[in-house]
N, CA and C atoms as a LAMMPS dump frame, in Angstrom:
ITEM: TIMESTEP
0
ITEM: NUMBER OF ATOMS
564
ITEM: BOX BOUNDS ff ff ff
-5.0000000000000000e+02 5.0000000000000000e+02
-5.0000000000000000e+02 5.0000000000000000e+02
-5.0000000000000000e+02 5.0000000000000000e+02
ITEM: ATOMS id mol type element x y z
1 1 1 N -116.907 -308.646 -395.476
2 1 2 C -116.257 -309.251 -394.247
3 1 3 C -115.543 -308.243 -393.526
4 2 1 N -114.342 -307.76 -393.523
5 2 2 C -113.947 -306.781 -392.882
6 2 3 C -114.572 -305.486 -392.504
7 3 1 N -115.549 -305.046 -393.289
8 3 2 C -116.065 -304.051 -392.845
9 3 3 C -116.841 -304.466 -391.674
10 4 1 N -117.505 -305.425 -391.493
11 4 2 C -118.466 -305.804 -390.54
12 4 3 C -117.812 -305.847 -389.419
13 5 1 N -116.395 -306.751 -389.478
14 5 2 C -115.612 -306.66 -388.227
15 5 3 C -115.304 -305.582 -387.567
16 6 1 N -114.745 -304.37 -388.884
17 6 2 C -114.513 -302.869 -387.822
18 6 3 C -115.482 -302.343 -387.539
19 7 1 N -116.458 -302.341 -387.926
20 7 2 C -117.65 -302.083 -387.229
21 7 3 C -118.462 -302.786 -385.844
22 8 1 N -118.415 -303.893 -385.662
23 8 2 C -118.056 -304.706 -384.756
24 8 3 C -117.533 -304.282 -383.567
25 9 1 N -116.296 -304.142 -384.018
26 9 2 C -115.006 -303.861 -382.97
27 9 3 C -115.517 -302.103 -382.476
28 10 1 N -115.832 -300.875 -383.687
29 10 2 C -115.842 -299.939 -383.29
30 10 3 C -116.999 -299.916 -382.374
31 11 1 N -118.444 -300.863 -382.457
32 11 2 C -119.356 -300.432 -381.337
33 11 3 C -119.174 -301.179 -380.102
34 12 1 N -118.309 -302.582 -380.088
35 12 2 C -117.833 -303.039 -378.761
36 12 3 C -117.209 -301.876 -377.998
37 13 1 N -116.237 -301.088 -378.792
38 13 2 C -115.371 -300.277 -377.786
39 13 3 C -116.16 -299.039 -377.523
40 14 1 N -117.458 -298.818 -377.921
41 14 2 C -118.175 -297.287 -377.933
42 14 3 C -119.112 -297.961 -376.641
43 15 1 N -119.347 -298.931 -376.491
44 15 2 C -120.044 -299.347 -375.635
45 15 3 C -119.267 -299.527 -374.484
46 16 1 N -118.081 -300.057 -374.128
47 16 2 C -117.011 -300.251 -373.484
48 16 3 C -116.754 -298.827 -372.812
49 17 1 N -116.359 -297.957 -373.639
50 17 2 C -116.29 -296.507 -373.395
51 17 3 C -117.584 -295.838 -372.712
52 18 1 N -118.761 -295.991 -373.112
53 18 2 C -119.986 -295.663 -372.15
54 18 3 C -120.192 -296.427 -371.052
55 19 1 N -119.915 -297.277 -370.615
56 19 2 C -119.98 -298.133 -369.262
57 19 3 C -119.017 -297.333 -368.222
58 20 1 N -118.068 -296.618 -368.548
59 20 2 C -117.11 -296.224 -367.822
60 20 3 C -117.438 -294.645 -367.875
61 21 1 N -118.706 -294.135 -368.5
62 21 2 C -118.708 -292.806 -368.16
63 21 3 C -119.094 -292.292 -367.251
64 22 1 N -118.246 -291.231 -366.07
65 22 2 C -118.805 -291.237 -364.418
66 22 3 C -120.375 -289.717 -364.465
67 23 1 N -120.427 -290.186 -365.471
68 23 2 C -121.611 -288.855 -365.632
69 23 3 C -122.511 -289.054 -366.882
70 24 1 N -123.912 -288.728 -366.008
71 24 2 C -125.393 -288.85 -366.887
72 24 3 C -125.392 -287.894 -367.508
73 25 1 N -126.045 -288.318 -368.923
74 25 2 C -126.23 -287.248 -369.963
75 25 3 C -127.827 -286.734 -369.919
76 26 1 N -128.082 -285.814 -369.462
77 26 2 C -129.46 -285.119 -369.589
78 26 3 C -129.846 -284.443 -370.775
79 27 1 N -130.982 -284.783 -371.344
80 27 2 C -131.306 -284.191 -372.773
81 27 3 C -132.801 -283.554 -372.144
82 28 1 N -132.572 -281.627 -372.545
83 28 2 C -133.357 -281.279 -372.04
84 28 3 C -134.196 -280.399 -373.332
85 29 1 N -135.236 -279.99 -372.967
86 29 2 C -136.173 -279.783 -374.023
87 29 3 C -135.998 -278.803 -375.117
88 30 1 N -134.725 -278.13 -375.145
89 30 2 C -134.235 -277.528 -375.896
90 30 3 C -133.422 -278.04 -377.042
91 31 1 N -133.353 -279.136 -377.217
92 31 2 C -132.361 -280.075 -378.385
93 31 3 C -132.437 -281.127 -378.093
94 32 1 N -132.447 -282.003 -379.063
95 32 2 C -131.86 -283.448 -378.664
96 32 3 C -131.158 -284.11 -379.735
97 33 1 N -130.376 -283.344 -380.639
98 33 2 C -129.374 -283.494 -381.617
99 33 3 C -128.143 -283.514 -380.57
100 34 1 N -127.717 -283.427 -379.685
101 34 2 C -126.401 -283.313 -379.116
102 34 3 C -126.208 -284.377 -378.478
103 35 1 N -124.579 -284.377 -378.336
104 35 2 C -123.927 -285.687 -377.845
105 35 3 C -123.2 -285.29 -377.039
106 36 1 N -122.735 -286.141 -376.077
107 36 2 C -121.638 -286.073 -375.376
108 36 3 C -120.81 -287.202 -375.555
109 37 1 N -119.106 -286.702 -375.465
110 37 2 C -118.371 -287.87 -375.194
111 37 3 C -117.689 -287.548 -374.148
112 38 1 N -118.032 -288.383 -373.02
113 38 2 C -117.159 -287.879 -371.835
114 38 3 C -116.195 -289.31 -371.184
115 39 1 N -116.452 -290.035 -372.224
116 39 2 C -115.558 -291.448 -371.613
117 39 3 C -113.994 -291.219 -371.137
118 40 1 N -113.404 -290.343 -371.803
119 40 2 C -111.702 -290.148 -371.688
120 40 3 C -111.796 -288.99 -370.673
121 41 1 N -112.848 -288.206 -370.518
122 41 2 C -113.204 -286.809 -369.595
123 41 3 C -112.504 -285.494 -370.771
124 42 1 N -112.352 -285.674 -371.929
125 42 2 C -112.458 -285.041 -373.165
126 42 3 C -113.136 -284.034 -373.22
127 43 1 N -114.73 -284.431 -372.448
128 43 2 C -115.773 -282.928 -372.712
129 43 3 C -116.522 -283.095 -373.923
130 44 1 N -117.024 -281.905 -374.336
131 44 2 C -118.507 -281.812 -375.233
132 44 3 C -117.865 -281.651 -377.101
133 45 1 N -118.366 -282.403 -377.622
134 45 2 C -118.646 -282.01 -379.326
135 45 3 C -118.722 -280.947 -379.565
136 46 1 N -118.573 -280.286 -380.63
137 46 2 C -118.512 -278.868 -381.463
138 46 3 C -120.067 -278.479 -381.241
139 47 1 N -121.114 -279.429 -381.584
140 47 2 C -122.643 -279.173 -381.404
141 47 3 C -123.067 -278.639 -380.803
142 48 1 N -122.213 -279.03 -379.241
143 48 2 C -123.072 -278.602 -377.737
144 48 3 C -122.608 -277.692 -377.09
145 49 1 N -123.24 -277.027 -376.526
146 49 2 C -123.03 -275.888 -375.564
147 49 3 C -123.817 -276.211 -374.454
148 50 1 N -122.779 -276.717 -373.276
149 50 2 C -123.429 -277.435 -372.08
150 50 3 C -123.309 -276.709 -370.724
151 51 1 N -123.821 -276.976 -370.007
152 51 2 C -123.475 -276.578 -368.535
153 51 3 C -123.368 -277.905 -367.459
154 52 1 N -122.339 -277.995 -366.991
155 52 2 C -122.167 -278.998 -365.212
156 52 3 C -122.44 -279.018 -364.209
157 53 1 N -123.643 -279.137 -364.135
158 53 2 C -124.418 -279.163 -362.916
159 53 3 C -124.533 -280.194 -361.797
160 54 1 N -123.847 -279.862 -360.665
161 54 2 C -123.698 -280.635 -359.464
162 54 3 C -125.089 -280.587 -358.55
163 55 1 N -125.98 -281.354 -358.734
164 55 2 C -127.49 -281.758 -357.879
165 55 3 C -127.156 -282.331 -356.701
166 56 1 N -127.196 -281.96 -355.327
167 56 2 C -127.592 -282.804 -354.409
168 56 3 C -128.419 -282.286 -353.431
169 57 1 N -128.262 -283.258 -352.568
170 57 2 C -129.593 -282.696 -351.534
171 57 3 C -130.574 -283.405 -351.421
172 58 1 N -131.54 -282.873 -351.088
173 58 2 C -133.361 -283.382 -351.015
174 58 3 C -133.682 -283.488 -352.845
175 59 1 N -132.783 -284.81 -353.503
176 59 2 C -133.302 -285.108 -354.677
177 59 3 C -133.397 -286.323 -354.792
178 60 1 N -134.552 -286.638 -355.712
179 60 2 C -134.476 -288.247 -355.983
180 60 3 C -133.332 -289.114 -356.329
181 61 1 N -132.63 -287.766 -357.407
182 61 2 C -131.11 -288.733 -358.148
183 61 3 C -130.273 -287.361 -358.268
184 62 1 N -129.274 -287.465 -356.913
185 62 2 C -128.459 -286.424 -356.799
186 62 3 C -127.165 -286.976 -357.717
187 63 1 N -126.672 -286.26 -358.34
188 63 2 C -125.796 -286.693 -359.037
189 63 3 C -124.922 -285.209 -360.353
190 64 1 N -124.156 -285.614 -360.952
191 64 2 C -123.591 -284.261 -361.928
192 64 3 C -124.413 -284.148 -363.202
193 65 1 N -124.709 -283.739 -363.527
194 65 2 C -125.538 -283.471 -364.78
195 65 3 C -125.365 -282.45 -365.585
196 66 1 N -125.378 -282.861 -367.021
197 66 2 C -125.14 -281.959 -368.26
198 66 3 C -126.389 -281.458 -368.78
199 67 1 N -126.295 -280.479 -368.789
200 67 2 C -127.487 -279.662 -369.359
201 67 3 C -127.249 -278.471 -370.432
202 68 1 N -128.498 -277.877 -370.791
203 68 2 C -127.705 -276.72 -371.736
204 68 3 C -127.902 -275.127 -371.159
205 69 1 N -126.76 -274.501 -371.788
206 69 2 C -126.806 -272.773 -371.431
207 69 3 C -128.593 -272.479 -371.604
208 70 1 N -128.528 -271.603 -370.849
209 70 2 C -129.765 -271.057 -370.529
210 70 3 C -130.9 -271.603 -369.456
211 71 1 N -130.899 -273.019 -369.464
212 71 2 C -131.26 -273.921 -368.745
213 71 3 C -131.409 -273.346 -367.009
214 72 1 N -132.34 -273.402 -366.615
215 72 2 C -132.769 -273.337 -365.14
216 72 3 C -132.749 -274.138 -363.692
217 73 1 N -133.039 -273.574 -362.501
218 73 2 C -133.271 -274.543 -361.628
219 73 3 C -134.117 -275.585 -361.763
220 74 1 N -135.372 -275.183 -362.297
221 74 2 C -136.186 -276.241 -362.412
222 74 3 C -136.363 -277.134 -363.625
223 75 1 N -134.847 -277.032 -364.302
224 75 2 C -134.443 -278.012 -365.277
225 75 3 C -133.375 -279.059 -364.852
226 76 1 N -132.524 -278.676 -363.96
227 76 2 C -131.912 -279.361 -362.988
228 76 3 C -132.464 -280.218 -362.287
229 77 1 N -133.366 -279.672 -361.402
230 77 2 C -134.127 -280.823 -360.491
231 77 3 C -134.904 -281.407 -361.28
232 78 1 N -135.123 -281.637 -362.205
233 78 2 C -136.085 -282.291 -362.928
234 78 3 C -135.071 -283.394 -363.791
235 79 1 N -134.058 -282.868 -364.132
236 79 2 C -133.401 -284.271 -364.406
237 79 3 C -132.283 -284.955 -363.556
238 80 1 N -132.672 -284.672 -362.271
239 80 2 C -132.539 -285.342 -360.8
240 80 3 C -133.461 -285.86 -360.216
241 81 1 N -134.801 -286.23 -361.448
242 81 2 C -135.772 -286.724 -360.502
243 81 3 C -136.901 -286.27 -359.879
244 82 1 N -136.687 -284.8 -359.833
245 82 2 C -137.513 -284.391 -358.906
246 82 3 C -137.13 -283.838 -357.137
247 83 1 N -138.048 -283.611 -356.743
248 83 2 C -137.902 -283.176 -355.9
249 83 3 C -138.082 -284.719 -354.201
250 84 1 N -137.223 -285.358 -353.33
251 84 2 C -137.735 -285.906 -352.485
252 84 3 C -138.638 -285.656 -351.364
253 85 1 N -138.793 -286.503 -350.503
254 85 2 C -139.885 -286.837 -349.811
255 85 3 C -139.044 -285.493 -349.197
256 86 1 N -139.833 -284.456 -348.357
257 86 2 C -139.052 -283.668 -347.313
258 86 3 C -138.595 -282.53 -348.238
259 87 1 N -138.375 -282.533 -349.149
260 87 2 C -137.345 -281.521 -349.544
261 87 3 C -137.873 -280.208 -349.529
262 88 1 N -137.534 -278.85 -349.181
263 88 2 C -138.1 -277.779 -348.771
264 88 3 C -137.848 -277.015 -350.222
265 89 1 N -139.216 -276.843 -350.863
266 89 2 C -139.433 -276.484 -352.42
267 89 3 C -139.254 -275.04 -352.376
268 90 1 N -139.504 -274.647 -351.414
269 90 2 C -139.822 -273.147 -351.06
270 90 3 C -138.076 -271.956 -351.08
271 91 1 N -136.96 -273.188 -350.747
272 91 2 C -135.878 -272.576 -350.724
273 91 3 C -135.099 -272.527 -351.738
274 92 1 N -135.359 -272.875 -352.643
275 92 2 C -135.104 -273.185 -353.896
276 92 3 C -135.854 -271.838 -355.119
277 93 1 N -135.268 -271.047 -355.926
278 93 2 C -135.64 -270.503 -356.614
279 93 3 C -135.419 -271.34 -357.97
280 94 1 N -136.382 -271.747 -358.515
281 94 2 C -136.749 -272.71 -359.619
282 94 3 C -136.305 -271.602 -360.948
283 95 1 N -136.734 -270.458 -360.592
284 95 2 C -136.497 -269.616 -362.022
285 95 3 C -135.206 -269.342 -362.569
286 96 1 N -134.201 -269.6 -361.488
287 96 2 C -132.909 -269.136 -361.8
288 96 3 C -131.813 -269.328 -363.239
289 97 1 N -131.361 -268.97 -363.684
290 97 2 C -130.614 -269.558 -364.631
291 97 3 C -129.364 -270.084 -364.12
292 98 1 N -129.055 -271.395 -364.362
293 98 2 C -127.819 -272.081 -363.782
294 98 3 C -126.281 -271.359 -364.508
295 99 1 N -125.325 -272.087 -363.676
296 99 2 C -124.384 -271.475 -363.999
297 99 3 C -123.489 -272.826 -364.348
298 100 1 N -122.515 -272.864 -365.532
299 100 2 C -121.349 -273.482 -365.196
300 100 3 C -120.684 -274.206 -364.327
301 101 1 N -120.62 -275.343 -363.588
302 101 2 C -119.667 -275.614 -362.539
303 101 3 C -120.65 -275.456 -361.494
304 102 1 N -121.81 -275.152 -360.943
305 102 2 C -122.119 -274.448 -360.369
306 102 3 C -122.562 -275.809 -359.225
307 103 1 N -122.97 -276.058 -357.577
308 103 2 C -123.834 -277.135 -356.946
309 103 3 C -124.517 -276.586 -356.208
310 104 1 N -126.019 -277.081 -356.922
311 104 2 C -127.591 -276.476 -356.558
312 104 3 C -127.592 -278.096 -355.662
313 105 1 N -127.619 -277.088 -354.183
314 105 2 C -127.986 -278.679 -352.75
315 105 3 C -129.39 -277.807 -352.441
316 106 1 N -130.274 -279.064 -352.731
317 106 2 C -131.859 -278.767 -352.3
318 106 3 C -131.555 -279.25 -350.914
319 107 1 N -131.69 -277.818 -350.086
320 107 2 C -131.99 -278.499 -348.382
321 107 3 C -133.24 -279.341 -348.098
322 108 1 N -133.802 -280.019 -346.738
323 108 2 C -134.884 -280.58 -346.114
324 108 3 C -135.629 -279.179 -345.381
325 109 1 N -136.794 -279.557 -345.367
326 109 2 C -137.476 -278.71 -344.453
327 109 3 C -137.024 -278.186 -343.021
328 110 1 N -136.353 -277.014 -343.06
329 110 2 C -135.897 -277.132 -342.199
330 110 3 C -134.359 -276.825 -341.61
331 111 1 N -133.658 -276.915 -342.834
332 111 2 C -132.736 -277.165 -342.912
333 111 3 C -132 -275.923 -343.476
334 112 1 N -130.569 -275.34 -343.09
335 112 2 C -130.177 -274.071 -343.729
336 112 3 C -130.013 -274.247 -344.397
337 113 1 N -130.214 -273.469 -345.691
338 113 2 C -129.617 -273.375 -347.562
339 113 3 C -128.078 -273.908 -347.371
340 114 1 N -127.787 -274.268 -348.346
341 114 2 C -125.979 -274.242 -348.128
342 114 3 C -125.329 -275.239 -349.717
343 115 1 N -124.372 -274.062 -349.916
344 115 2 C -123.703 -274.309 -350.799
345 115 3 C -124.354 -273.651 -352.452
346 116 1 N -124.245 -273.902 -353.447
347 116 2 C -124.727 -273.374 -354.323
348 116 3 C -124.381 -271.904 -354.949
349 117 1 N -125.105 -270.874 -355.245
350 117 2 C -124.817 -270.08 -355.903
351 117 3 C -124.119 -269.076 -354.486
352 118 1 N -124.358 -269.583 -353.519
353 118 2 C -123.577 -268.592 -352.055
354 118 3 C -122.252 -268.783 -351.908
355 119 1 N -121.799 -269.412 -352.576
356 119 2 C -120.319 -270.042 -352.455
357 119 3 C -119.782 -268.112 -352.801
358 120 1 N -118.975 -267.135 -351.935
359 120 2 C -118.212 -266.502 -352.658
360 120 3 C -116.825 -266.458 -353.149
361 121 1 N -115.827 -266.58 -352.551
362 121 2 C -114.862 -266.822 -352.719
363 121 3 C -114.664 -267.801 -353.768
364 122 1 N -113.881 -267.181 -355.021
365 122 2 C -113.34 -268.122 -356.239
366 122 3 C -111.925 -269.06 -355.951
367 123 1 N -112.473 -270.682 -355.779
368 123 2 C -110.796 -270.953 -355.461
369 123 3 C -109.769 -270.771 -354.188
370 124 1 N -110.519 -269.986 -353.543
371 124 2 C -109.648 -269.652 -351.894
372 124 3 C -108.969 -268.718 -352.102
373 125 1 N -108.597 -267.851 -353.087
374 125 2 C -108.147 -266.671 -353.612
375 125 3 C -108.585 -265.106 -353.209
376 126 1 N -109.839 -265.574 -352.291
377 126 2 C -109.886 -264.088 -352.064
378 126 3 C -111.414 -263.61 -352.642
379 127 1 N -110.78 -263.712 -353.879
380 127 2 C -112.058 -262.792 -354.847
381 127 3 C -113.386 -263.636 -355.353
382 128 1 N -114.485 -262.189 -355.293
383 128 2 C -115.834 -262.718 -355.125
384 128 3 C -116.17 -263.266 -356.619
385 129 1 N -116.809 -264.208 -357.038
386 129 2 C -116.924 -264.936 -357.993
387 129 3 C -118.015 -264.325 -358.271
388 130 1 N -118.39 -263.843 -359.887
389 130 2 C -119.565 -263.059 -359.91
390 130 3 C -120.836 -263.586 -360.611
391 131 1 N -120.456 -265.02 -360.589
392 131 2 C -121.183 -266.196 -361.268
393 131 3 C -122.11 -266.861 -360.222
394 132 1 N -121.265 -266.819 -358.641
395 132 2 C -121.802 -267.422 -357.744
396 132 3 C -121.898 -267.169 -356.564
397 133 1 N -121.727 -266.042 -356.491
398 133 2 C -121.745 -264.634 -355.497
399 133 3 C -123.073 -264.721 -354.878
400 134 1 N -123.465 -264.936 -353.502
401 134 2 C -124.863 -264.168 -353.051
402 134 3 C -125.013 -262.292 -352.755
403 135 1 N -125.673 -261.96 -352.532
404 135 2 C -126.209 -260.739 -352.352
405 135 3 C -125.381 -259.953 -350.667
406 136 1 N -125.055 -261.222 -349.987
407 136 2 C -124.341 -261.082 -348.743
408 136 3 C -122.477 -260.827 -348.787
409 137 1 N -122.26 -261.85 -350.209
410 137 2 C -120.714 -261.707 -350.247
411 137 3 C -120.525 -260.402 -351.584
412 138 1 N -121.129 -260.402 -352.283
413 138 2 C -121.276 -258.97 -353.006
414 138 3 C -120.773 -257.804 -352.219
415 139 1 N -121.728 -257.717 -350.912
416 139 2 C -122.014 -255.959 -350.79
417 139 3 C -120.669 -256.112 -349.697
418 140 1 N -119.733 -257.054 -349.755
419 140 2 C -118.626 -256.945 -348.709
420 140 3 C -117.81 -256.51 -349.631
421 141 1 N -118.007 -256.232 -351.214
422 141 2 C -117.017 -255.675 -352.173
423 141 3 C -117.035 -253.93 -351.312
424 142 1 N -115.533 -253.192 -351.447
425 142 2 C -116.111 -251.554 -351.797
426 142 3 C -116.927 -250.968 -352.543
427 143 1 N -117.617 -249.889 -352.138
428 143 2 C -118.91 -249.478 -352.86
429 143 3 C -119.896 -250.35 -353.496
430 144 1 N -120.263 -251.669 -353.007
431 144 2 C -121.188 -252.124 -353.733
432 144 3 C -122.286 -252.477 -352.182
433 145 1 N -123.174 -251.835 -351.992
434 145 2 C -124.201 -251.918 -351.184
435 145 3 C -125.57 -253.315 -351.432
436 146 1 N -126.014 -253.216 -350.614
437 146 2 C -127.353 -254.064 -350.864
438 146 3 C -127.894 -253.904 -352.006
439 147 1 N -128.567 -252.554 -352.616
440 147 2 C -129.315 -252.259 -353.293
441 147 3 C -127.978 -253.485 -354.832
442 148 1 N -127.101 -252.481 -354.943
443 148 2 C -126.384 -252.721 -355.929
444 148 3 C -125.84 -253.964 -356.46
445 149 1 N -125.792 -254.635 -354.97
446 149 2 C -125.578 -256.5 -355.199
447 149 3 C -126.627 -257.005 -355.352
448 150 1 N -128.157 -256.84 -355.257
449 150 2 C -129.452 -256.865 -355.7
450 150 3 C -129.027 -257.121 -357.377
451 151 1 N -128.315 -255.614 -358.107
452 151 2 C -128.61 -255.673 -359.639
453 151 3 C -128.076 -256.461 -360.104
454 152 1 N -126.77 -256.586 -359.535
455 152 2 C -125.718 -257.749 -360.199
456 152 3 C -126.383 -259.195 -360.134
457 153 1 N -127.036 -259.624 -359.244
458 153 2 C -127.552 -261.066 -358.988
459 153 3 C -128.484 -260.674 -360.106
460 154 1 N -129.424 -259.437 -360
461 154 2 C -130.486 -259.114 -361.007
462 154 3 C -130.235 -259.49 -362.6
463 155 1 N -128.9 -259.049 -363.074
464 155 2 C -128.52 -259.042 -363.9
465 155 3 C -128.32 -260.433 -364.669
466 156 1 N -127.548 -261.093 -363.745
467 156 2 C -126.813 -262.281 -363.646
468 156 3 C -128.05 -263.523 -364.052
469 157 1 N -129.192 -263.32 -363.12
470 157 2 C -130.028 -263.933 -363.323
471 157 3 C -131.347 -263.81 -364.845
472 158 1 N -131.136 -262.749 -365.02
473 158 2 C -131.722 -262.256 -366.381
474 158 3 C -131.197 -262.424 -367.393
475 159 1 N -129.581 -262.277 -367.778
476 159 2 C -128.524 -262.326 -368.426
477 159 3 C -127.916 -264.036 -368.745
478 160 1 N -127.71 -264.846 -367.818
479 160 2 C -126.896 -265.924 -367.672
480 160 3 C -125.513 -265.014 -366.897
481 161 1 N -124.6 -266.042 -366.897
482 161 2 C -123.366 -265.924 -366.107
483 161 3 C -123.004 -264.926 -366.678
484 162 1 N -121.808 -263.793 -366.123
485 162 2 C -121.23 -263.084 -366.574
486 162 3 C -119.691 -263.829 -367.539
487 163 1 N -119.38 -263.194 -368.087
488 163 2 C -117.767 -263.348 -369.563
489 163 3 C -117.013 -263.211 -368.923
490 164 1 N -117.118 -262.14 -368.707
491 164 2 C -115.501 -261.355 -368.242
492 164 3 C -116.284 -259.799 -367.055
493 165 1 N -114.929 -259.464 -366.435
494 165 2 C -115.497 -258.664 -365.4
495 165 3 C -116.194 -257.582 -366.265
496 166 1 N -115.815 -257.081 -367.408
497 166 2 C -116.033 -255.939 -368.209
498 166 3 C -117.263 -256.152 -368.219
499 167 1 N -118.415 -257.195 -368.274
500 167 2 C -119.655 -257.258 -368.278
501 167 3 C -120.016 -256.523 -366.993
502 168 1 N -119.684 -256.555 -366.006
503 168 2 C -120.685 -255.497 -365.231
504 168 3 C -120.58 -254.192 -365.631
505 169 1 N -120.003 -253.385 -366.484
506 169 2 C -120.542 -251.957 -366.744
507 169 3 C -121.77 -252.313 -367.912
508 170 1 N -122.471 -253.466 -367.645
509 170 2 C -124.032 -253.416 -368.411
510 170 3 C -124.983 -253.082 -367.218
511 171 1 N -124.501 -253.587 -365.412
512 171 2 C -124.901 -253.291 -364.491
513 171 3 C -125.444 -252.178 -364.141
514 172 1 N -126.336 -251.527 -364.042
515 172 2 C -126.997 -250.28 -363.764
516 172 3 C -126.297 -249.687 -362.357
517 173 1 N -125.652 -248.312 -362.193
518 173 2 C -124.874 -248.442 -361.739
519 173 3 C -123.199 -248.573 -361.525
520 174 1 N -122.986 -249.142 -362.107
521 174 2 C -121.381 -249.361 -361.978
522 174 3 C -121.016 -249.153 -363.022
523 175 1 N -119.811 -247.932 -363.382
524 175 2 C -119.231 -247.444 -364.52
525 175 3 C -117.95 -247.726 -364.462
526 176 1 N -117.273 -246.985 -365.255
527 176 2 C -115.36 -247.24 -365.643
528 176 3 C -114.443 -247.192 -364.251
529 177 1 N -114.846 -246.195 -363.899
530 177 2 C -114.397 -245.828 -362.343
531 177 3 C -114.576 -246.831 -361.692
532 178 1 N -116.192 -247.145 -360.902
533 178 2 C -116.023 -248.43 -360.273
534 178 3 C -115.383 -249.721 -360.608
535 179 1 N -115.478 -249.617 -361.809
536 179 2 C -115.03 -251.029 -362.511
537 179 3 C -113.616 -251.407 -362.034
538 180 1 N -112.895 -250.469 -362.536
539 180 2 C -111.182 -250.571 -362.214
540 180 3 C -111.114 -250.962 -360.491
541 181 1 N -112.145 -250.224 -359.805
542 181 2 C -111.689 -250.538 -358.259
543 181 3 C -111.797 -251.901 -358.142
544 182 1 N -112.918 -252.769 -358.629
545 182 2 C -113.26 -254.124 -358.474
546 182 3 C -112.933 -254.735 -359.666
547 183 1 N -112.163 -254.494 -359.996
548 183 2 C -111.167 -255.753 -361.129
549 183 3 C -110.328 -256.674 -360.567
550 184 1 N -110.092 -256.109 -359.386
551 184 2 C -108.961 -257.261 -358.851
552 184 3 C -109.264 -257.805 -357.758
553 185 1 N -110.673 -257.768 -357.374
554 185 2 C -111.503 -258.153 -356.263
555 185 3 C -112.304 -259.177 -356.71
556 186 1 N -112.816 -259.46 -357.697
557 186 2 C -113.621 -260.497 -358.679
558 186 3 C -113.108 -261.171 -359.374
559 187 1 N -113.625 -262.595 -359.841
560 187 2 C -113.38 -263.485 -360.544
561 187 3 C -115.059 -263.749 -361.08
562 188 1 N -114.771 -264.349 -362.414
563 188 2 C -115.992 -264.911 -362.916
564 188 3 C -115.69 -266.323 -362.882
């Protein structure tokens, strides 16, 4: 009898915590055994590696979505219910790999693309975020021209997020000397 009462209380608490969760949980095709406990803002369990992506603009269900490492923009758009009528589908690179904490804004046809990976500074400190900067923001860095900026973006799209500033050494054309000149100007 005590065991049944304990089980009932546990299930009841789980239901209450689940209704208070401010975030949608989305399972993509990579795995179905991952769980999220975010009712207290506590984050993910040890079996889950995920990305929090804010999808907004011309999608059916804008909101905050939890996706898997390696997921692409197409997965975020699908999680948000797909494109809304009038969405400018050509303005969105569906093949781009997502970064944790990014905002993906799907514009309407004729609307200027905003937000998402084009954000250059990190937290107002003036540094260029390697994981979110567009080519124009990267081009503002010393010794980084349009070609090298594109190589940085290509590396990011092929390999995922930069996990440290030292990852720049893997980008063709960036060596130790250039890394040292960029170290205080960039963030991840």
